TORRO-576366 format. One line per field, with one value per residue (C-alpha): x, y, z; chain; residue in one letter. Coordinates in nm, 2 decimals. Layout:
// TORRO-576366
px [X	...]
py [Y	...]
pz [Z	...]
kette [A	...]
rest [a	...]
***
This chain:
// TORRO-576366
px [-0.03	0.14	0.02	0.29	0.50	0.31	0.40	0.69	0.54	0.46	0.24	0.53	0.74	0.41	0.47	0.27	0.20	0.09	-0.11	-0.30	-0.38	-0.50	-0.74	-0.90	-0.95	-1.09	-1.39	-1.48	-1.44	-1.19	-0.78	-0.53	-0.77	-0.70	-0.82	-0.72	-0.43	-0.30	-0.36	-0.49	-0.43	-0.81	-1.15	-1.41	-1.75	-1.90	-1.63	-1.37	-1.04	-0.77	-0.39	-0.15	0.17	0.43	0.70	0.73	0.44	0.68	0.64	0.25	0.26	0.11	-0.08	-0.31	-0.43	-0.50	-0.71	-0.88	-0.99	-1.23	-1.33	-1.28	-0.94	-0.84	-0.46	-0.33	-0.02	0.09	0.26	0.45	0.42	0.56	0.80	0.91	1.22	1.30	1.63	1.65	1.94	1.93	1.81	1.50	1.60	1.52	1.82	1.67	1.35	1.37	1.14	1.24	1.32	1.18	0.78	0.60	0.34	0.09	0.41	0.57	0.30	0.52	0.79	0.57	0.43	0.79	0.79	0.43	0.33	0.02	-0.13	-0.22	-0.51	-0.61	-0.96	-1.15	-0.84	-0.86	-0.54	-0.58	-0.27	-0.30	-0.15	-0.03	0.20	0.41	0.67	0.98	1.17	1.55	1.80	2.14	2.24	2.49	2.32	2.18	2.22	2.58	2.37	2.23	2.55	2.47	2.08	1.84	1.45	1.26	0.90	0.65	0.38	0.11	0.08	-0.20	-0.39	-0.48	-0.69	-0.68	-0.63	-0.83	-0.71	-0.98	-1.00	-0.71	-0.89	-0.77	-0.42	-0.50	-0.40	-0.03	0.01	-0.05	-0.06	-0.30	-0.38	-0.12	0.11	0.51	0.72	1.03	1.12	1.31	0.95	0.75	0.99	1.00	0.59	0.52	0.81	0.91	1.28	1.37	1.43	1.06	0.94	1.13	0.95	0.62	0.66	0.77	0.46	0.23	0.37	0.36	0.00	-0.06	-0.19	0.13	0.31	0.65	0.73	1.08	1.43	1.53	1.90	1.91	1.58	1.25	0.94	0.61	0.27	-0.08	-0.21	-0.51	-0.66	-0.66	-0.98	-1.00	-1.00	-0.73	-0.75	-0.43	-0.14	-0.06	0.18]
py [-0.02	0.37	0.46	0.27	0.57	0.85	1.23	1.31	1.18	0.82	0.76	0.60	0.94	1.16	1.51	1.65	1.92	1.71	1.50	1.80	1.92	1.54	1.54	1.87	1.91	1.51	1.70	1.38	1.15	0.89	0.91	0.72	0.62	0.43	0.61	0.62	0.38	0.58	0.66	0.99	1.13	1.20	1.22	1.45	1.36	1.50	1.28	1.56	1.41	1.57	1.58	1.77	1.86	2.05	2.09	2.08	1.97	1.78	1.45	1.51	1.57	1.21	1.16	1.48	1.48	1.09	1.20	1.50	1.27	1.06	1.37	1.71	1.74	1.99	2.01	2.18	2.37	2.51	2.80	2.90	3.29	3.25	2.98	2.91	2.69	2.48	2.34	2.01	1.81	1.45	1.40	1.61	1.92	2.22	2.47	2.75	2.90	3.14	3.33	3.28	3.60	3.49	3.50	3.30	3.46	3.35	3.39	3.10	2.87	2.96	2.75	2.46	2.49	2.55	2.20	2.10	2.46	2.28	2.19	2.57	2.59	2.20	2.13	1.97	2.08	2.35	2.48	2.60	2.78	2.74	3.01	2.90	3.01	2.67	2.52	2.35	2.08	2.04	1.81	1.87	1.54	1.58	1.43	1.71	1.91	2.07	2.36	2.36	2.28	1.91	1.98	1.75	1.87	1.64	1.75	2.01	2.15	2.39	2.66	2.90	2.91	3.21	3.26	3.08	3.16	2.97	2.91	2.74	2.90	3.11	3.42	3.34	3.43	3.76	3.86	3.79	4.00	4.36	4.52	4.65	4.45	4.57	4.72	4.58	4.47	4.26	4.02	4.31	4.53	4.22	4.21	4.53	4.62	4.33	4.33	3.98	3.87	3.89	3.47	3.42	3.67	3.46	3.17	3.34	3.44	3.09	2.94	3.21	3.21	2.85	2.89	3.14	3.40	3.60	3.64	3.69	3.95	4.00	4.06	4.43	4.40	4.08	4.09	3.91	4.15	4.04	4.16	4.02	3.73	3.63	3.46	3.74	3.94	4.30	4.52	4.34	4.31	4.41	4.19	3.91	4.01]
pz [-0.03	-0.09	0.25	0.39	0.34	0.42	0.40	0.65	0.93	1.05	1.38	1.52	1.56	1.52	1.69	1.94	1.71	1.45	1.62	1.79	1.49	1.33	1.57	1.59	1.21	1.20	1.43	1.58	1.24	1.23	1.19	0.97	0.71	0.39	0.09	-0.30	-0.19	0.06	0.45	0.51	0.84	0.90	0.72	0.88	0.96	0.63	0.42	0.35	0.35	0.60	0.57	0.82	0.65	0.85	0.59	0.19	0.01	-0.21	-0.06	-0.15	-0.51	-0.64	-0.28	-0.27	-0.62	-0.57	-0.31	-0.46	-0.76	-0.44	-0.29	-0.13	0.07	0.32	0.35	0.70	0.67	1.08	1.07	1.38	1.44	1.79	1.90	2.27	2.25	2.62	2.63	2.82	2.91	2.91	3.25	3.13	3.32	3.19	3.11	2.96	2.75	2.49	2.24	1.89	1.71	1.35	1.33	1.06	0.85	0.56	0.33	0.45	0.27	-0.06	0.07	0.11	-0.24	-0.41	-0.49	-0.57	-0.71	-0.90	-0.57	-0.53	-0.72	-0.77	-0.79	-0.51	-0.29	0.03	0.18	0.51	0.68	1.06	1.28	1.64	1.89	1.97	2.20	2.08	2.30	2.22	2.42	2.44	2.35	2.11	1.87	1.64	1.38	1.34	1.28	1.62	1.79	1.83	2.00	1.87	1.85	2.04	2.01	1.94	2.09	2.05	2.33	2.18	1.85	1.66	1.31	0.98	0.66	0.39	0.02	-0.22	-0.51	-0.75	-0.67	-0.29	-0.41	-0.52	-0.19	-0.22	-0.54	-0.40	-0.74	-0.99	-1.33	-1.56	-1.27	-1.40	-1.04	-0.96	-0.71	-0.50	-0.54	-0.38	-0.13	-0.05	-0.05	0.11	0.39	0.27	0.24	-0.15	-0.14	-0.02	-0.29	-0.54	-0.43	-0.44	-0.80	-0.88	-0.74	-0.88	-1.23	-1.26	-1.21	-1.42	-1.12	-1.27	-1.56	-1.67	-1.90	-1.96	-1.83	-1.70	-1.63	-1.40	-1.29	-1.44	-1.45	-1.37	-1.36	-1.22	-1.44	-1.65	-1.35	-1.08	-1.04	-1.00	-0.70	-0.48	-0.11	0.11	0.10	0.39	0.62]
kette [A	A	A	A	A	A	A	A	A	A	A	A	A	A	A	A	A	A	A	A	A	A	A	A	A	A	A	A	A	A	A	A	A	A	A	A	A	A	A	A	A	A	A	A	A	A	A	A	A	A	A	A	A	A	A	A	A	A	A	A	A	A	A	A	A	A	A	A	A	A	A	A	A	A	A	A	A	A	A	A	A	A	A	A	A	A	A	A	A	A	A	A	A	A	A	A	A	A	A	A	A	A	A	A	A	A	A	A	A	A	A	A	A	A	A	A	A	A	A	A	A	A	A	A	A	A	A	A	A	A	A	A	A	A	A	A	A	A	A	A	A	A	A	A	A	A	A	A	A	A	A	A	A	A	A	A	A	A	A	A	A	A	A	A	A	A	A	A	A	A	A	A	A	A	A	A	A	A	A	A	A	A	A	A	A	A	A	A	A	A	A	A	A	A	A	A	A	A	A	A	A	A	A	A	A	A	A	A	A	A	A	A	A	A	A	A	A	A	A	A	A	A	A	A	A	A	A	A	A	A	A	A	A	A	A	A	A	A	A	A	A]
rest [m	r	g	a	a	r	g	n	i	g	t	k	h	e	s	s	l	h	r	t	l	k	f	h	y	a	c	g	g	e	t	e	i	e	r	a	g	y	v	c	d	a	v	g	p	g	g	e	a	v	e	i	q	i	g	s	f	g	p	l	r	n	k	i	p	s	l	a	a	e	g	p	v	r	l	i	y	p	v	i	v	q	k	t	i	e	l	y	d	t	g	g	n	l	i	s	r	r	k	s	p	r	r	g	g	p	w	d	i	f	k	a	l	l	y	a	p	e	l	a	i	l	p	g	l	t	i	e	i	a	f	i	d	a	v	e	s	r	i	a	d	g	l	g	s	w	r	r	k	g	i	s	i	a	d	r	r	i	e	a	w	r	e	t	l	v	l	a	a	p	a	d	y	r	r	f	i	p	f	q	d	g	e	e	f	t	s	k	v	l	a	e	k	a	r	i	r	r	t	l	a	g	k	t	l	y	v	l	q	k	n	g	l	v	k	r	l	r	k	s	g	h	s	w	v	y	a	p	g	r	k	t	p	q	n	p	g	p	p	g	e]
***
């Protein structure tokens, strides 16, 4: 069964964050259900398949379309707005507790969509961004990434729920294109206007351009010039932050 290697997380190594989201969005329905040859995280009372994905959507490129061919699918992507980091020693004693300076936002969805851009406007799929505050537990065991100086991540758990953002149709992505129809811009201009890093602006434009939501016009120096695409409606709302 293809679902034997499901997404990024199996129940054996499931984080508290993933488990909490799974039961929350199951809404009293069933969890770990086989459908279309895969195991989906949950199926709600109305029959909607629910998949929780904390990282890139790349591993879901085949799974989500297969599930959507059999009925509606809701793909939940948690974004940590405020993260608290707790560091423990190998004996379970708390060494330190601090707030991470990084704050997540709506634009993070394009990091997840980068390797599966076609999922952005897949018929039958609703992407829901769940904004949360979370606590990340780490252990100073010398076994973790060299980037964290050997400190391992033990678990993540939800500390507080915030709002959600639903992306269910091409028009919903208009909030990420803070320009009028016909207005030209580059990734640098988008980064400045949206107050995001230019690398993230580039990922955003890659996904939007792949789906016809923006169009790439020409090169100007070393930068591509873009304009809103044909699938974007008139009267855009304010850009996400």
